[in-house]
N, C-alpha and C positions, 0 to 999 in steps of 0.2 A: 690757183682756185681757192685753197685754204685761206690765203691772205684776203681774198675778196669776201669770203664768208664772214671772217672776223670783223672786217670793216662794216659789213651789213649789220651784224649783230650789235656792234657798238652804236651805229647810227640809229638803229631801231630802238635801242634802250634809251638813248638820250632824248629822242623825239617823243617817245610814248610814255616814259616813266620819270624822267628827270625834271619834269616841270614843277614837282613838289618834293620836299624832303621826306614826306610820308610814304612815298612809293619806293618799292624795291628796285634797285638799279642793277641790271645785268651788265657786268663789266667785260666778261670774257667767257667764251666756250669754244672748243675746237669744232663743235658741230651743233647746229640748231635745227630742230625739226618739229612738225606738228605732232601732237599726241593723237591717240586713237580718235576716230570720228565721234563727235559729241562729248569729248573729254574736257575741252575748254582749257587746255594747258599746253605749254611748249616743253619739248624735251631738250634739255641742254646737256651735252656730254663732252667729256675730255677737258680737264683743267678748268672747271667751271669756277667763276668768281662773281659774286654779287655783293652789293653794299646796301646799307640802310642805316641812316642816322649814326654815322661814324662807326658802324659795325661792318666788318668785312667777313664774308663767308666763302670758304673754298670747299670743293668736293669733286668727286669723279664725274657724277652726273646728277641732274635734278629735274624736277617738274616745276614749271613756273606758271602759277595761276594768276594771270594778269588782272582779271576783273576783281578777284577776291584779294589781291595783293598778298599772296602767300607763295611759299616755296616748300617743296619737299626735296631734301638733298640726301644722296646715298653715297656710302663708301668714302673713307678718308675725309670725313667732314671735319672742318675746323672753323671756329668762330674767333675772330680777333676783335676785341673791343678796347679802344684806347691803344696805348703803347705797351701794355703789360699783361693783359688778360687774354688767355687762350683756352678755348674749350673744344675738345675733340670727341668724336663719336662715330658710329657707323651709319646713323640715320638721324635726320633733322626735319622737324615740322616747324616752319618759321612763319609767323603771322605778323605781317607788316603793320596792319591796322591796330593791333593790340600790343605791338612791341614785345612779343613773346616767342621763345624758342624752346622746343621740346626735343632733347637729344636722348638717344638710347643706343645701347650696344657698346660696352667697353668705354664708358665716358671718362675722360680725363680733363679736369679743370685745373689750370695752372696760372699762377701769377708770380710776382717777384718774391712773395713771402711764403707761399705754401703750395701744396699739390693735393688735389682731391681725386680719388678714383671711386667710381660707382657704376651702376648699370643704367641709370636713368636720371636725367636732370630736366626740371622745368625752370626756364630762365626768363625772368621779366627784365628786359633790357632797359625799361624806363625807371623802375625802382631799384635796379641793380641787385635783385634778390634771386639767387639760384636755389631751388628747392629740390631735394632728392628724397624720394619715398622709400628707397630700399637701402641696403647696407652700403655705407660709404667709409672710405679709409683715407685719412690725411697723414701724409708722411713728410717729416722735416729731417733735419740733420740727425738728431738723437731722440726723436719723438715720433710716436705713431698714435693716432687717435682713430677710433672706429665707433660707429653707431648704426642702428637699424634704420635711421632716418635723420633728416636735418635740413638746414638751409644755410646759405652763405651770402652775406652782404658784401658784394665785390667792391663797394665804395668805402665802407667803414672797415672792411677786412675782418668782420666778426662772423664766426661760425656759431650756429645754434644746433646742438646735438640733442637727440632724444631717443629713448628706448635702447637699453642694453649698451650704454656708452662705456668704452674701455680706452684707457690711456696707458701706454707703455713707454718707458724710458730706461736708461741705464741705472738711474738712481731710485726710481719708484714706479708704481703702477696704480691706476685708478679704476674703480668700478662704480658706476652711477647710472641714473636714468635720465638726468637732465644736466647738461653742461654747455656753457658758452665759452668760446675761445677766440681771443684776439690774436690774429696771426702776425701783427706788427710788433706789439710789445710782449708777445708770447705769454699772455696771462690767461689762465683757465678760471672760469667762474662757476661755482657749484651751486645749483638751485634745487637740490633735492637730496634724499639720503645718499651719502657718498662715503666710500671707503678708499683710503690711500695707504698702500702697502709699501714698505721698504724693508731692508735687512734688519734695521734697528727698532722699528716701531710700526704701529698701525694707527692711522688717524681716521676718525669718523666725524662727519658734520652734515648739516642739512642746508647750510648756507656758508659761502666763503669764497676765497680766491687763492690762486697759487701762480707766482711768476716764475717761469722757467729760466729766465735770464739771471735774475737776482737770487733765485731759490728762496725768496721770502713768501710768506703766506699768512692768511688770517682765516680762522674757522669760527663759525657761530652756530646757534640753534642746536642744542643737545650735543655740542662738540666735545670730543675727548681724544686723548692720545694715550696709547698704552704700549709698553715694551714686553708685555706678557706677564710681568710680575706686578707692576703698578699701573694704575689707570688715573689720568689727570683729566678732570672735567672743569668747565667754566663757561661763563656767558660768552667770552671771546678768548680764543687761543691764537697766539701769534707764534710763528715758527720760522727760523732761519736755518735751512738745511746746511748751507755752507759753513756756518759758525756753530752748528749743532746746539743752537740756543732756542729756547721756547719761553713764552710768557703767557700766563693765564690771568684774566681780569674778571673779578666779581663772581660770587657764588661758586667758589672753587671747592672741589672735592678731589683729594688724592686718595685712592682706594687701593689697599693692599689686602686682597681677599685671602691670600695664603696665611698671612700673619695676623689677620683680623685687626687691621689698623686703618683709620680714616683721618685725614688731615683736611680741615676746612680753613677758608680764609677768603680774602678779596684780592690778593695779589700773590702770584707764584711765579718763580723764575726757574727754568729747567736748563741745566748745564750738562748736556748729554755726554761730552767727553770726560767729564769729571764724575759722572753718575751721581749728580747732586741736584736736589730741588730745594729752593728756599721759599718759605711761605710767610707772608706778613699781612698786616691789616686784618684785625679780628681773627687772628690765627687760633685754631682750636684743634688739639690732638685728641682723637677718640681711640682708646684701647678697649676693644670689645672683650668683656669678661664672660664667664659662664652664664650668669643671670643678670649681669649689670654692665655698665660701661664706666671706665675711668676717664674723666675729662681733664685735660690739661691745656692751659692757655699761657702764652708768652708773647713778647713783642715779635719774636722771630723763631721759626722752626727751620732747621736744615736737615734734610734727609739724604743719607748716603747709601748707595747700593753697590754691590760688587762682591769681592771675596768675603768682606764683612759688611753687615747691614746695621746701620744705627741712625738715630735721630738725636739732634741736640736742640735745646730750647733755652733762650735767654733774651733779655733779662725779665724780671718781674713774673716769674713762673707761679701759677696758681693751679691747685689740684682740687678736683671735687669728685667724690664718690659718695653714695648714700651713707655708707658706714664709716668713712674717714675722709678728711680734707687735709690740705697742706699748702705751704708756700716755700719758695726758695728763690735764689737769684739765677741759678743755672741748673739745667737738668740734662742728663745723658741717658738715652735708652738704647741699649744694645739689643737689637732685634734677634741677632744670632744667638745670644745667651739668655734672652728673656729677662734682662736685668735693667731696672730703672735706678739711676743714681741721682741724688739731690745734693747740691753743693751751695756754700755760702749762706750761712745762717738758716738752714732748713728747719721747718717745724711741721709736725703732723698732729692732727687732732683725731683721736679715735674714741668715739662715744664721749665720755666725760673727761678723757685724759688728753693732756698736751704733752707731746714727746719731741724733744729737740736734741741735736748733737751737731758736731762739726760737719758731718756728712751722713747720709742715709741711703741704704740700698734696699730696693724692693725686688724680691725674687718672684717671678711669675712662671707657672707651669700649667700647661693645658688651659690657658685662659682663666687661671685662678691664682690669687695671691697665696704663695706658699709660706713665705717668711719675709721679715725685714731685719736688716742689720743696722745698728746705730753705733757710730764710732767717730772719733773718741769722745769721751765725756758726755754721754747722754744723760738727760734729766727728765723724769716724768713728773708732771704736776696735775693735780685734780683739785677742784675747789671744794673745801669742806663746808664752809659757810662764807658769808660776805667778808669776813676778816681773816680767815685762815685757809691754808692750802696744804694738802697732803703731798709729800714729795719723796721721790726715790732717785738716786743717781749712782753712777759707777763709771768704770773705764770703758767697757763695751756692753752692748745689749743686743739680744736677738728677740724679735717678736714672732710668735708662731700663730698661724691661721688655720682654721678648719672651715671649709666651704666659704672662703672669703671672710670669715668672722674671726676677729682676734680672740684667742682663748688662753694664751700664756706669754709671759715675758720673763726672760732670763737675763740677769745682770751679772757681769763678771768683772772682778777686780775692783777694790776700793769701794765696795757697796755701802751706801748710806741711805737711811730712811728717816723721814720726819712725819709723824702722824698726830693729828688732833685726837685726844682721848675724851670720849663722852660716856656718861652713864647710860647703859643700854635701855633702861626703863624711863628715867626722867629726862634724858638727853642733856643733863647738866654737864658743862664743860669741866673736866677734871684736870687736864693739862696737856702738855706736848711731850711725845715720846721720840727720842732720838736714838737711833741704833746704828752701829757700824758692824758690817759683816762682809767678808771677801766676796761671796756670791749670794745672790738673792733670786728667788723665783716667785712670780706673781701669777695666780690663776684667776681667770675671769669667767663669769657666768652671765650670759646675755648682756655682755658689755660692761658689767659691773664687777668691781673688785670682790673676789670671793675669798681667797686664801693667800697669805704671804708665808713663804717658806725660806728660812735662813739655813744655808747649807752647813754652817757651823754655829756654835753658840755665839750670839751677837753681844757686843759690848753696848749695853742699853742703858739709857738715862731718861728718867721722866721728870720734867719740870712742872711743878704745880702751877695751875692756871694763874693764880694771883701773883706768881713770881716771874711770869713770862715778860721778857723785854722784846722790843721790836726786832732786834737782831736774832733773837731765838726762833723767830717765825720762818726763817728762810735758810735753805742750804745754799752754799756758794754756787753761783751761776743761775740763780732763780731769775726768771723773766717771764711774767705772765702776759701772753700776747693774744688773748681771746678776741680782741677787737679786730685782729687781722684775719680771723678765721672765715673762709668762704662759706656762705650760707646756702648757696644753690648753684646750679649750672649757670643760670643767667648772671649770677653775681660775679663769676669769674670771666665772663666774656667781656673783653675790654675794647675800647675804641682807641686806636692809635692812628 
């Protein structure tokens, strides 16, 4: 008897519905009966199967509305579309005329690439778009994505997540409101404010992508990466998690809020395993002082963090601060010791003075310049007039600052001075005084030379002005380099 019923159902379906592919075709049911009087549907129960436009539906029982070309399926519902897509649930509303399916109750969508679990899915079988309005969870090998709503294109294998989107993997986690995910190439696309957390750093962006296979990524629109101590910003950030390598392009800022340091540029490379960042292309180092900023430029800055923190700069280093400027070929800034060192023909200009030596140390304390050490063979030069220069030199020299203002210079060992002597009233040139003294101290008032103190009685000689020869005008090592002095912050910003 059961066999006869099945034959009848199959014959009925073929004759009544199979004349056009737009009609739902009932393939099998253990039992077929009329619905309640006036209900206009058939009740199909027991291993029910029906097809529609290459879609196969199975369930425990269903209501088949022949005139409306609709089905309502109940219990153990599954939709098979093509050879890879399966959607399961407890209840299905299937509209053959509009090619839509509404599944609810423990919905599971699964294909070759991914698996989606949610409470409810609206599936357009013509556009291949599955929309879920409530919380959905996607799970793959080492990746879980969840959101409060979204949709899935089963043909392009693209997910569109929105509202409270979260991604969790072994290496990182993501929090955002809008994210697209390609389940074939395993790439996440960020389309709104997004935070990416890992053990080593946090990344923020408002536009970008991350490939879970290659672990390569790009971040844009207010993007930054921070390890808690430093923050790197740029128009575009590229990051390779496998190689622990990052790159920032254009309008870069590396901000160290603890040590009051900012590095700007147009190209930065981040070597995470080495705790190293290299900045080039219009590179600018900003050391934030108490009431001012010390600006430094060079072709390349390299920042190291770890047990000791320091920054190197080279070549063509230029320094600008309102009250002093400088140049050298190489610079070392020990962040841990608050010490800046200048090498290879360094020169500083403070007010009217030019100071040079083989190397220079700048000691900083609490965002203020405390002192400078010049060694060996420092020489101080200031212009007396268009033809003459006042000069002081020695073996070592220390410059002392109060509130970032130079107020005293101490010269130690082999001290020598050369000054142009003028009549105080008439300003008539009297001659040149040369003095030799082991140690010399110079006091300044508002940047101007106020007092010179010789620690012992100097060996002093005055050459009358009419007897001065060209060689008498200079101490050994004299080199006036005023044309190299930076004039402003913009003057030191270089194009490389």
